C-alpha positions in Angstrom: 45.3 58.3 -57.9 41.7 56.8 -57.4 40.8 52.6 -57.3 38.7 52.3 -60.3 37.3 48.9 -59.1 34.2 48.7 -58.7 31.5 46.0 -57.3 29.7 44.1 -59.9 25.9 44.6 -58.3 23.1 47.8 -58.5 21.0 46.2 -55.6 23.0 45.3 -52.5 21.0 41.4 -52.6 22.6 40.3 -54.8 26.7 41.1 -53.9 28.9 38.5 -54.2 31.4 37.4 -51.8 34.4 39.1 -53.7 32.3 42.2 -54.4 32.2 42.2 -50.3 36.0 41.9 -50.0 36.8 44.5 -52.3 34.3 47.0 -50.7 35.9 46.1 -47.3 39.2 46.1 -48.4 38.4 50.0 -50.6 36.7 51.3 -46.9 40.4 50.5 -45.1 41.8 54.3 -46.6 38.3 55.8 -45.7 38.5 54.6 -42.4 41.9 56.0 -41.6 41.3 59.2 -42.8 38.3 60.1 -40.4 40.5 61.8 -37.9 41.2 63.9 -40.8 37.4 64.6 -42.0 36.7 65.5 -38.2 39.4 68.2 -38.0 37.7 69.5 -41.8 34.8 69.2 -39.8 36.1 71.5 -36.7 37.7 74.1 -39.0 34.3 74.8 -40.2 32.9 75.9 -37.2 35.4 78.7 -37.6 33.3 79.9 -40.3 29.9 80.4 -39.2 27.7 80.9 -35.0 24.8 80.6 -33.9 23.1 83.9 -34.3 23.4 86.1 -31.2 26.7 83.9 -29.7 29.7 86.4 -29.1 31.9 83.1 -30.5 31.8 81.0 -32.8 30.7 77.0 -33.2 35.1 76.2 -33.2 35.9 78.9 -30.6 33.4 77.4 -27.9 34.7 73.7 -28.7 38.1 75.1 -28.6 37.0 76.9 -25.4 35.7 73.8 -23.9 38.2 71.7 -24.7 40.8 74.1 -23.0 38.9 73.8 -19.3 39.0 69.4 -19.5 42.5 69.8 -20.2 43.2 72.2 -17.4 41.0 70.0 -14.8 43.3 67.5 -15.9 40.9 65.1 -17.7 42.3 62.0 -19.9 42.4 62.4 -23.6 38.7 61.0 -23.8 37.1 63.6 -21.9 39.0 66.3 -23.3 38.6 64.9 -26.9 35.2 64.4 -25.9 34.4 67.9 -24.5 36.1 69.2 -27.9 33.8 67.2 -30.1 30.4 67.2 -28.1 29.2 70.0 -30.6 31.0 68.8 -33.2 27.0 67.6 -34.9 25.6 71.3 -34.9 26.0 71.9 -38.5 24.0 68.9 -39.7 21.8 68.4 -37.0 21.2 71.4 -35.1 18.3 69.9 -33.0 19.4 66.4 -32.0 22.9 68.1 -32.4 24.6 65.7 -28.8 23.0 62.6 -30.4 24.8 62.9 -33.5 27.7 63.9 -32.0 27.9 61.2 -29.5 27.3 58.5 -32.3 30.5 60.2 -33.9 32.5 59.5 -31.3 31.3 56.2 -29.8 33.6 53.8 -31.3 36.4 55.3 -30.0 36.0 57.1 -26.6 34.9 55.0 -23.0 31.5 54.5 -22.9 30.8 57.7 -20.1 32.0 60.0 -22.2 29.7 59.3 -25.2 26.8 59.1 -22.9 27.5 62.3 -21.8 27.4 63.6 -25.0 24.7 62.3 -26.3 22.3 63.9 -22.5 24.8 67.4 -22.9 21.7 68.7 -24.5 19.0 68.4 -21.6 21.3 68.3 -18.8 22.2 71.8 -20.0 18.6 73.2 -20.2 18.3 73.5 -16.2 20.6 77.3 -17.4 17.9 78.3 -19.5 14.9 76.2 -20.1 12.6 78.4 -17.4 13.0 81.2 -19.9 10.9 79.8 -22.2 8.6 78.0 -20.2 10.3 74.6 -19.9 11.2 72.1 -17.0 14.5 73.0 -16.0 14.9 69.6 -14.3 14.4 67.8 -17.3 17.7 65.8 -17.0 16.1 64.5 -13.1 14.6 62.1 -14.9 19.1 60.4 -15.3 19.2 60.8 -11.5 19.1 57.6 -11.2 21.9 56.8 -14.0 25.5 56.4 -12.6 26.5 59.1 -14.9 24.4 61.8 -13.9 27.2 63.4 -11.8 29.5 63.1 -14.5 27.1 64.5 -17.4 26.3 67.8 -14.7 30.1 68.5 -14.3 30.4 68.5 -17.7 28.3 70.6 -18.4 29.0 73.2 -15.5 32.5 73.0 -16.0 33.2 72.9 -19.8 30.5 73.0 -22.0 27.9 76.1 -20.3 30.6 78.1 -19.2 32.6 78.1 -22.6 30.9 81.3 -24.6 33.6 83.8 -23.6 35.1 86.1 -25.8 38.4 86.6 -23.9 39.1 83.4 -23.0 42.6 82.5 -23.8 42.0 79.2 -25.3 44.9 76.3 -27.1 44.2 76.4 -30.8 43.2 73.7 -33.0 46.8 72.7 -33.4 47.2 71.5 -29.9 44.0 69.4 -30.3 44.9 67.6 -33.6 47.4 65.5 -32.0 44.6 64.1 -29.9 41.5 63.5 -32.6 44.4 61.5 -34.2 45.3 59.5 -31.5 41.3 58.5 -30.5 40.7 58.3 -33.9 43.1 55.8 -35.2 42.0 53.3 -32.1 40.2 49.9 -33.0 36.4 51.2 -33.4 34.6 49.3 -30.4 37.5 48.1 -29.1 36.0 47.1 -25.3 39.1 48.0 -23.6 38.4 51.5 -24.8 34.6 51.6 -24.5 34.6 50.0 -20.8 30.9 49.6 -21.1 29.5 50.4 -17.5 32.9 52.0 -15.9 32.4 55.5 -14.7 35.7 57.1 -14.7 36.5 60.8 -13.4 36.4 64.0 -15.3 39.3 65.8 -13.2 42.6 65.1 -11.5 
């Protein structure tokens, strides 16, 4: 049964402390269901593919995560690999940045950085075919996460379009998604700003 309480204002500037305390209370169960919404979005990606690809967006996510886990990556990298394209449906022109914002509050800084920049890093594989700069990612060559993002793309992203690959199912990843999105948002002990971790064991 839904809560029928509402705030007293029609303009936010008129809200009282009681209004905002009510909103804070009512937001808690919504925040607690973030993992459910993420998993639902992944499931929906199993219903479509971008035209021309031999697999669905979900299968690409599952392949990427399966490869990351096989490489001995930790939970942040594995969930990052699973969700690196979660923004494809709503933000196809900037899905990398969209996807990064989904995970940023709950994973290490280097993981969200790599997700945010994987689009430009991936272009090394195909940009020349469009007459674009295939070395565009070199603008980040001095960034501490440059090598991490290059490895992320090479080992887990660009290689994960194989219709014959044996991916682990979404059910395998759900506990990890719930663990990551059950963390306190922007916990500095989780985000570890400036720390660059190993991708593989």
